[in-house]
A tleap script that builds the chain and sets N, CA, C and O, in Angstrom:
source leaprc.protein.ff14SB
mol = sequence {
  NMET VAL GLN GLN TYR LEU VAL LYS GLY ARG
  VAL GLN GLY VAL GLY PHE ARG TRP PHE VAL
  GLN ASN GLU ALA ALA ARG ILE GLY LEU ARG
  GLY TRP VAL ARG ASN THR ASP ASP GLY HIE
  VAL GLU VAL LEU ALA ALA GLY THR PRO ASP
  GLN LEU GLU ASP LEU VAL GLN ALA LEU ALA
  ARG GLY THR ARG GLY SER ARG VAL ASP ASN
  ILE GLU SER HIE PRO VAL ALA GLU SER GLU
  GLY ASP GLU LEU GLN THR PHE GLN ILE GLU
  GLY ALA CTRP
}
set mol.1.N position { 62.195 146.063 11.973 }
set mol.1.CA position { 62.105 147.453 11.553 }
set mol.1.C position { 63.382 148.174 11.980 }
set mol.1.O position { 63.866 147.983 13.095 }
set mol.2.N position { 63.923 149.000 11.087 }
set mol.2.CA position { 65.152 149.741 11.380 }
set mol.2.C position { 64.876 151.228 11.168 }
set mol.2.O position { 64.342 151.627 10.133 }
set mol.3.N position { 65.243 152.042 12.153 }
set mol.3.CA position { 65.023 153.486 12.086 }
set mol.3.C position { 66.310 154.225 12.448 }
set mol.3.O position { 67.105 153.773 13.273 }
set mol.4.N position { 66.484 155.365 11.809 }
set mol.4.CA position { 67.574 156.275 12.158 }
set mol.4.C position { 66.930 157.503 12.790 }
set mol.4.O position { 65.924 158.015 12.299 }
set mol.5.N position { 67.519 157.962 13.878 }
set mol.5.CA position { 67.032 159.159 14.563 }
set mol.5.C position { 68.167 160.165 14.662 }
set mol.5.O position { 69.322 159.796 14.873 }
set mol.6.N position { 67.831 161.429 14.509 }
set mol.6.CA position { 68.768 162.512 14.738 }
set mol.6.C position { 68.157 163.381 15.825 }
set mol.6.O position { 67.115 164.006 15.627 }
set mol.7.N position { 68.814 163.413 16.969 }
set mol.7.CA position { 68.302 164.136 18.132 }
set mol.7.C position { 69.034 165.461 18.221 }
set mol.7.O position { 70.262 165.509 18.297 }
set mol.8.N position { 68.252 166.543 18.210 }
set mol.8.CA position { 68.827 167.887 18.230 }
set mol.8.C position { 68.479 168.584 19.533 }
set mol.8.O position { 67.425 168.350 20.124 }
set mol.9.N position { 69.386 169.442 19.964 }
set mol.9.CA position { 69.216 170.186 21.211 }
set mol.9.C position { 70.526 170.169 21.966 }
set mol.9.O position { 71.596 170.083 21.363 }
set mol.10.N position { 70.447 170.252 23.277 }
set mol.10.CA position { 71.657 170.140 24.108 }
set mol.10.C position { 71.771 168.669 24.507 }
set mol.10.O position { 71.257 168.249 25.544 }
set mol.11.N position { 72.452 167.903 23.667 }
set mol.11.CA position { 72.507 166.456 23.855 }
set mol.11.C position { 73.938 165.905 23.866 }
set mol.11.O position { 74.131 164.690 23.904 }
set mol.12.N position { 74.921 166.774 23.833 }
set mol.12.CA position { 76.308 166.325 23.950 }
set mol.12.C position { 76.890 166.870 25.251 }
set mol.12.O position { 76.626 168.007 25.642 }
set mol.13.N position { 77.686 166.035 25.908 }
set mol.13.CA position { 78.316 166.436 27.163 }
set mol.13.C position { 77.392 166.358 28.366 }
set mol.13.O position { 77.690 166.927 29.415 }
set mol.14.N position { 76.264 165.652 28.221 }
set mol.14.CA position { 75.293 165.552 29.320 }
set mol.14.C position { 74.903 164.106 29.612 }
set mol.14.O position { 73.871 163.861 30.236 }
set mol.15.N position { 75.722 163.139 29.165 }
set mol.15.CA position { 75.447 161.727 29.401 }
set mol.15.C position { 74.351 161.158 28.522 }
set mol.15.O position { 73.785 160.111 28.838 }
set mol.16.N position { 74.045 161.828 27.428 }
set mol.16.CA position { 72.921 161.417 26.591 }
set mol.16.C position { 73.180 160.082 25.891 }
set mol.16.O position { 72.289 159.235 25.836 }
set mol.17.N position { 74.385 159.885 25.355 }
set mol.17.CA position { 74.669 158.616 24.672 }
set mol.17.C position { 74.574 157.436 25.636 }
set mol.17.O position { 74.015 156.395 25.294 }
set mol.18.N position { 75.116 157.597 26.830 }
set mol.18.CA position { 75.041 156.554 27.849 }
set mol.18.C position { 73.580 156.256 28.181 }
set mol.18.O position { 73.191 155.094 28.297 }
set mol.19.N position { 72.774 157.303 28.333 }
set mol.19.CA position { 71.348 157.161 28.609 }
set mol.19.C position { 70.657 156.386 27.485 }
set mol.19.O position { 69.873 155.475 27.755 }
set mol.20.N position { 70.940 156.737 26.229 }
set mol.20.CA position { 70.318 156.069 25.090 }
set mol.20.C position { 70.729 154.599 25.063 }
set mol.20.O position { 69.893 153.726 24.830 }
set mol.21.N position { 72.002 154.322 25.297 }
set mol.21.CA position { 72.462 152.935 25.304 }
set mol.21.C position { 71.724 152.131 26.375 }
set mol.21.O position { 71.270 151.018 26.109 }
set mol.22.N position { 71.604 152.681 27.566 }
set mol.22.CA position { 70.904 151.991 28.656 }
set mol.22.C position { 69.444 151.738 28.317 }
set mol.22.O position { 68.941 150.628 28.495 }
set mol.23.N position { 68.763 152.774 27.825 }
set mol.23.CA position { 67.343 152.643 27.492 }
set mol.23.C position { 67.133 151.641 26.359 }
set mol.23.O position { 66.235 150.802 26.436 }
set mol.24.N position { 67.943 151.717 25.320 }
set mol.24.CA position { 67.797 150.818 24.177 }
set mol.24.C position { 68.057 149.367 24.591 }
set mol.24.O position { 67.357 148.460 24.143 }
set mol.25.N position { 69.054 149.148 25.439 }
set mol.25.CA position { 69.344 147.801 25.916 }
set mol.25.C position { 68.186 147.287 26.772 }
set mol.25.O position { 67.801 146.123 26.662 }
set mol.26.N position { 67.637 148.143 27.617 }
set mol.26.CA position { 66.505 147.761 28.462 }
set mol.26.C position { 65.304 147.370 27.608 }
set mol.26.O position { 64.593 146.417 27.925 }
set mol.27.N position { 65.083 148.110 26.526 }
set mol.27.CA position { 63.959 147.862 25.622 }
set mol.27.C position { 64.197 146.608 24.782 }
set mol.27.O position { 63.243 145.964 24.345 }
set mol.28.N position { 65.461 146.259 24.555 }
set mol.28.CA position { 65.797 145.074 23.769 }
set mol.28.C position { 66.138 145.366 22.316 }
set mol.28.O position { 66.014 144.492 21.458 }
set mol.29.N position { 66.566 146.592 22.039 }
set mol.29.CA position { 66.915 146.986 20.674 }
set mol.29.C position { 68.354 146.614 20.340 }
set mol.29.O position { 69.185 146.430 21.230 }
set mol.30.N position { 68.635 146.508 19.049 }
set mol.30.CA position { 69.999 146.364 18.546 }
set mol.30.C position { 70.347 147.670 17.847 }
set mol.30.O position { 69.461 148.340 17.316 }
set mol.31.N position { 71.646 148.046 17.839 }
set mol.31.CA position { 72.039 149.244 17.115 }
set mol.31.C position { 73.153 150.005 17.788 }
set mol.31.O position { 73.977 149.435 18.502 }
set mol.32.N position { 73.166 151.310 17.549 }
set mol.32.CA position { 74.227 152.159 18.092 }
set mol.32.C position { 73.751 153.600 18.255 }
set mol.32.O position { 72.727 154.009 17.707 }
set mol.33.N position { 74.532 154.352 19.028 }
set mol.33.CA position { 74.322 155.781 19.224 }
set mol.33.C position { 75.680 156.461 19.132 }
set mol.33.O position { 76.684 155.910 19.583 }
set mol.34.N position { 75.716 157.667 18.543 }
set mol.34.CA position { 76.982 158.396 18.448 }
set mol.34.C position { 76.711 159.887 18.336 }
set mol.34.O position { 75.631 160.311 17.925 }
set mol.35.N position { 77.717 160.677 18.713 }
set mol.35.CA position { 77.670 162.120 18.511 }
set mol.35.C position { 77.946 162.428 17.044 }
set mol.35.O position { 78.655 161.686 16.365 }
set mol.36.N position { 77.376 163.532 16.565 }
set mol.36.CA position { 77.701 164.012 15.228 }
set mol.36.C position { 78.616 165.230 15.369 }
set mol.36.O position { 78.695 165.839 16.436 }
set mol.37.N position { 79.291 165.570 14.299 }
set mol.37.CA position { 80.213 166.703 14.325 }
set mol.37.C position { 79.492 168.032 14.524 }
set mol.37.O position { 80.103 169.008 14.959 }
set mol.38.N position { 78.196 168.079 14.209 }
set mol.38.CA position { 77.461 169.343 14.324 }
set mol.38.C position { 76.658 169.465 15.621 }
set mol.38.O position { 75.743 170.284 15.710 }
set mol.39.N position { 76.998 168.651 16.628 }
set mol.39.CA position { 76.417 168.822 17.953 }
set mol.39.C position { 75.146 168.042 18.235 }
set mol.39.O position { 74.518 168.244 19.274 }
set mol.40.N position { 74.757 167.157 17.330 }
set mol.40.CA position { 73.559 166.352 17.540 }
set mol.40.C position { 73.965 164.944 17.971 }
set mol.40.O position { 75.151 164.636 18.089 }
set mol.41.N position { 72.969 164.100 18.202 }
set mol.41.CA position { 73.211 162.693 18.492 }
set mol.41.C position { 72.440 161.874 17.465 }
set mol.41.O position { 71.253 162.107 17.235 }
set mol.42.N position { 73.125 160.913 16.849 }
set mol.42.CA position { 72.521 160.041 15.851 }
set mol.42.C position { 72.322 158.655 16.458 }
set mol.42.O position { 73.188 158.146 17.171 }
set mol.43.N position { 71.175 158.057 16.166 }
set mol.43.CA position { 70.837 156.732 16.679 }
set mol.43.C position { 70.384 155.866 15.510 }
set mol.43.O position { 69.600 156.311 14.672 }
set mol.44.N position { 70.873 154.637 15.453 }
set mol.44.CA position { 70.367 153.648 14.514 }
set mol.44.C position { 69.886 152.480 15.356 }
set mol.44.O position { 70.658 151.892 16.114 }
set mol.45.N position { 68.598 152.143 15.221 }
set mol.45.CA position { 68.011 151.125 16.087 }
set mol.45.C position { 67.155 150.157 15.285 }
set mol.45.O position { 66.441 150.548 14.361 }
set mol.46.N position { 67.243 148.879 15.661 }
set mol.46.CA position { 66.448 147.827 15.031 }
set mol.46.C position { 65.628 147.124 16.094 }
set mol.46.O position { 66.149 146.730 17.138 }
set mol.47.N position { 64.340 146.969 15.821 }
set mol.47.CA position { 63.444 146.295 16.750 }
set mol.47.C position { 62.026 146.324 16.218 }
set mol.47.O position { 61.797 146.626 15.047 }
set mol.48.N position { 61.084 146.010 17.075 }
set mol.48.CA position { 59.670 146.042 16.692 }
set mol.48.C position { 59.167 147.481 16.708 }
set mol.48.O position { 59.797 148.342 17.322 }
set mol.49.N position { 58.053 147.758 16.051 }
set mol.49.CA position { 57.488 149.112 16.116 }
set mol.49.C position { 57.235 149.580 17.550 }
set mol.49.O position { 57.480 150.744 17.867 }
set mol.50.N position { 56.747 148.692 18.421 }
set mol.50.CA position { 56.508 149.079 19.816 }
set mol.50.C position { 57.805 149.419 20.539 }
set mol.50.O position { 57.861 150.380 21.306 }
set mol.51.N position { 58.849 148.627 20.294 }
set mol.51.CA position { 60.145 148.915 20.915 }
set mol.51.C position { 60.679 150.264 20.451 }
set mol.51.O position { 61.205 151.037 21.252 }
set mol.52.N position { 60.543 150.545 19.155 }
set mol.52.CA position { 61.043 151.812 18.627 }
set mol.52.C position { 60.236 152.987 19.174 }
set mol.52.O position { 60.796 154.057 19.411 }
set mol.53.N position { 58.950 152.809 19.376 }
set mol.53.CA position { 58.134 153.872 19.980 }
set mol.53.C position { 58.583 154.133 21.411 }
set mol.53.O position { 58.637 155.284 21.842 }
set mol.54.N position { 58.907 153.069 22.154 }
set mol.54.CA position { 59.436 153.245 23.509 }
set mol.54.C position { 60.745 154.024 23.479 }
set mol.54.O position { 60.989 154.862 24.348 }
set mol.55.N position { 61.586 153.755 22.486 }
set mol.55.CA position { 62.850 154.480 22.359 }
set mol.55.C position { 62.602 155.956 22.083 }
set mol.55.O position { 63.247 156.811 22.690 }
set mol.56.N position { 61.684 156.269 21.181 }
set mol.56.CA position { 61.390 157.669 20.862 }
set mol.56.C position { 60.922 158.408 22.116 }
set mol.56.O position { 61.304 159.556 22.340 }
set mol.57.N position { 60.110 157.765 22.917 }
set mol.57.CA position { 59.662 158.395 24.167 }
set mol.57.C position { 60.837 158.661 25.098 }
set mol.57.O position { 60.899 159.711 25.739 }
set mol.58.N position { 61.767 157.714 25.175 }
set mol.58.CA position { 62.957 157.906 26.005 }
set mol.58.C position { 63.831 159.023 25.447 }
set mol.58.O position { 64.345 159.845 26.206 }
set mol.59.N position { 64.005 159.060 24.120 }
set mol.59.CA position { 64.810 160.124 23.511 }
set mol.59.C position { 64.217 161.490 23.834 }
set mol.59.O position { 64.951 162.426 24.151 }
set mol.60.N position { 62.917 161.608 23.759 }
set mol.60.CA position { 62.254 162.887 24.030 }
set mol.60.C position { 62.427 163.297 25.497 }
set mol.60.O position { 62.550 164.483 25.805 }
set mol.61.N position { 62.435 162.319 26.385 }
set mol.61.CA position { 62.596 162.593 27.822 }
set mol.61.C position { 64.025 163.037 28.114 }
set mol.61.O position { 64.244 164.011 28.835 }
set mol.62.N position { 65.000 162.317 27.552 }
set mol.62.CA position { 66.401 162.681 27.729 }
set mol.62.C position { 66.899 162.537 29.153 }
set mol.62.O position { 66.254 161.924 30.004 }
set mol.63.N position { 68.057 163.117 29.388 }
set mol.63.CA position { 68.674 163.098 30.718 }
set mol.63.C position { 68.357 164.394 31.443 }
set mol.63.O position { 67.825 165.339 30.861 }
set mol.64.N position { 68.688 164.415 32.700 }
set mol.64.CA position { 68.419 165.603 33.510 }
set mol.64.C position { 69.087 166.852 32.936 }
set mol.64.O position { 68.497 167.933 32.960 }
set mol.65.N position { 70.304 166.717 32.424 }
set mol.65.CA position { 71.034 167.874 31.916 }
set mol.65.C position { 70.809 168.177 30.446 }
set mol.65.O position { 71.332 169.162 29.924 }
set mol.66.N position { 70.032 167.332 29.775 }
set mol.66.CA position { 69.846 167.534 28.334 }
set mol.66.C position { 68.608 168.379 28.044 }
set mol.66.O position { 67.763 168.604 28.912 }
set mol.67.N position { 68.531 168.833 26.805 }
set mol.67.CA position { 67.330 169.514 26.299 }
set mol.67.C position { 67.123 169.030 24.871 }
set mol.67.O position { 67.936 169.318 23.992 }
set mol.68.N position { 66.053 168.307 24.640 }
set mol.68.CA position { 65.756 167.782 23.313 }
set mol.68.C position { 64.807 168.742 22.619 }
set mol.68.O position { 63.671 168.936 23.054 }
set mol.69.N position { 65.284 169.343 21.533 }
set mol.69.CA position { 64.474 170.295 20.774 }
set mol.69.C position { 63.716 169.635 19.633 }
set mol.69.O position { 62.611 170.056 19.290 }
set mol.70.N position { 64.311 168.594 19.042 }
set mol.70.CA position { 63.704 167.971 17.866 }
set mol.70.C position { 64.281 166.571 17.694 }
set mol.70.O position { 65.450 166.326 17.992 }
set mol.71.N position { 63.442 165.655 17.208 }
set mol.71.CA position { 63.889 164.307 16.862 }
set mol.71.C position { 63.439 164.039 15.436 }
set mol.71.O position { 62.242 163.966 15.156 }
set mol.72.N position { 64.403 163.894 14.538 }
set mol.72.CA position { 64.100 163.524 13.157 }
set mol.72.C position { 64.176 162.005 13.065 }
set mol.72.O position { 65.082 161.386 13.622 }
set mol.73.N position { 63.224 161.413 12.362 }
set mol.73.CA position { 63.167 159.969 12.215 }
set mol.73.C position { 63.124 159.606 10.739 }
set mol.73.O position { 62.367 160.188 9.963 }
set mol.74.N position { 63.952 158.633 10.365 }
set mol.74.CA position { 64.015 158.194 8.971 }
set mol.74.C position { 64.052 156.676 8.928 }
set mol.74.O position { 64.884 156.066 9.600 }
set mol.75.N position { 63.165 156.047 8.150 }
set mol.75.CA position { 63.250 154.589 8.006 }
set mol.75.C position { 64.511 154.207 7.236 }
set mol.75.O position { 64.977 154.945 6.368 }
set mol.76.N position { 65.043 153.052 7.569 }
set mol.76.CA position { 66.257 152.543 6.948 }
set mol.76.C position { 65.942 151.145 6.409 }
set mol.76.O position { 65.113 150.433 6.977 }
set mol.77.N position { 66.593 150.757 5.330 }
set mol.77.CA position { 66.379 149.433 4.748 }
set mol.77.C position { 66.594 148.347 5.804 }
set mol.77.O position { 67.532 148.414 6.598 }
set mol.78.N position { 65.722 147.359 5.798 }
set mol.78.CA position { 65.816 146.258 6.760 }
set mol.78.C position { 67.189 145.602 6.730 }
set mol.78.O position { 67.677 145.145 7.764 }
set mol.79.N position { 67.818 145.549 5.562 }
set mol.79.CA position { 69.128 144.912 5.438 }
set mol.79.C position { 70.183 145.613 6.294 }
set mol.79.O position { 71.171 144.994 6.689 }
set mol.80.N position { 69.978 146.902 6.580 }
set mol.80.CA position { 70.928 147.640 7.427 }
set mol.80.C position { 70.947 147.095 8.852 }
set mol.80.O position { 71.940 147.242 9.563 }
set mol.81.N position { 69.862 146.473 9.262 }
set mol.81.CA position { 69.782 145.936 10.613 }
set mol.81.C position { 70.365 144.549 10.773 }
set mol.81.O position { 70.530 144.067 11.894 }
set mol.82.N position { 70.679 143.897 9.656 }
set mol.82.CA position { 71.150 142.515 9.714 }
set mol.82.C position { 72.426 142.339 10.521 }
set mol.82.O position { 72.598 141.323 11.194 }
set mol.83.N position { 73.314 143.308 10.461 }
set mol.83.CA position { 74.594 143.159 11.147 }
set mol.83.C position { 74.660 143.905 12.477 }
set mol.83.O position { 75.708 143.921 13.123 }
set mol.84.N position { 73.566 144.517 12.890 }
set mol.84.CA position { 73.558 145.233 14.162 }
set mol.84.C position { 73.597 144.248 15.321 }
set mol.84.O position { 72.912 143.225 15.314 }
set mol.85.N position { 74.395 144.570 16.296 }
set mol.85.CA position { 74.571 143.713 17.461 }
set mol.85.C position { 73.960 144.394 18.685 }
set mol.85.O position { 73.141 145.303 18.554 }
set mol.86.N position { 74.356 143.957 19.848 }
set mol.86.CA position { 73.936 144.565 21.098 }
set mol.86.C position { 74.122 146.076 21.012 }
set mol.86.O position { 75.124 146.552 20.480 }
set mol.87.N position { 73.164 146.825 21.532 }
set mol.87.CA position { 73.202 148.281 21.408 }
set mol.87.C position { 74.466 148.835 22.054 }
set mol.87.O position { 74.792 148.490 23.190 }
set mol.88.N position { 75.178 149.699 21.324 }
set mol.88.CA position { 76.455 150.207 21.817 }
set mol.88.C position { 76.641 151.695 21.490 }
set mol.88.O position { 75.943 152.267 20.653 }
set mol.89.N position { 77.590 152.278 22.171 }
set mol.89.CA position { 77.998 153.651 21.901 }
set mol.89.C position { 79.151 153.595 20.909 }
set mol.89.O position { 80.150 152.917 21.151 }
set mol.90.N position { 79.015 154.308 19.789 }
set mol.90.CA position { 80.111 154.374 18.820 }
set mol.90.C position { 80.930 155.630 19.075 }
set mol.90.O position { 80.388 156.670 19.449 }
set mol.91.N position { 82.210 155.529 18.874 }
set mol.91.CA position { 83.090 156.680 18.990 }
set mol.91.C position { 83.393 157.086 20.415 }
set mol.91.O position { 83.875 158.193 20.655 }
set mol.92.N position { 83.118 156.209 21.366 }
set mol.92.CA position { 83.445 156.519 22.774 }
set mol.92.C position { 84.787 155.896 23.106 }
set mol.92.O position { 85.016 154.710 22.867 }
set mol.93.N position { 85.666 156.711 23.660 }
set mol.93.CA position { 86.968 156.161 24.055 }
set mol.93.C position { 87.473 156.807 25.289 }
set mol.93.O position { 88.556 156.468 25.765 }
savepdb mol mol.pdb
quit
């Protein structure tokens, strides 16, 4: 199963991407997390329904400095998950 999430709130500049990468790796998901130009965080994750539910719970919890106002979830074609590797942060340098 492959899902895209858009996390809205105060989620940039508070270690949120690092937190998502750690949680997703712990859960055993494949995919990526990145900031968007409009101040949100986008996540693409592939795993079992239970793993993805664990991720949503982690996203809602967030980091100490974050504030999650909304999480939009959209299913993605299974083929999009075929090339996903170990969960990583995109656009971090």
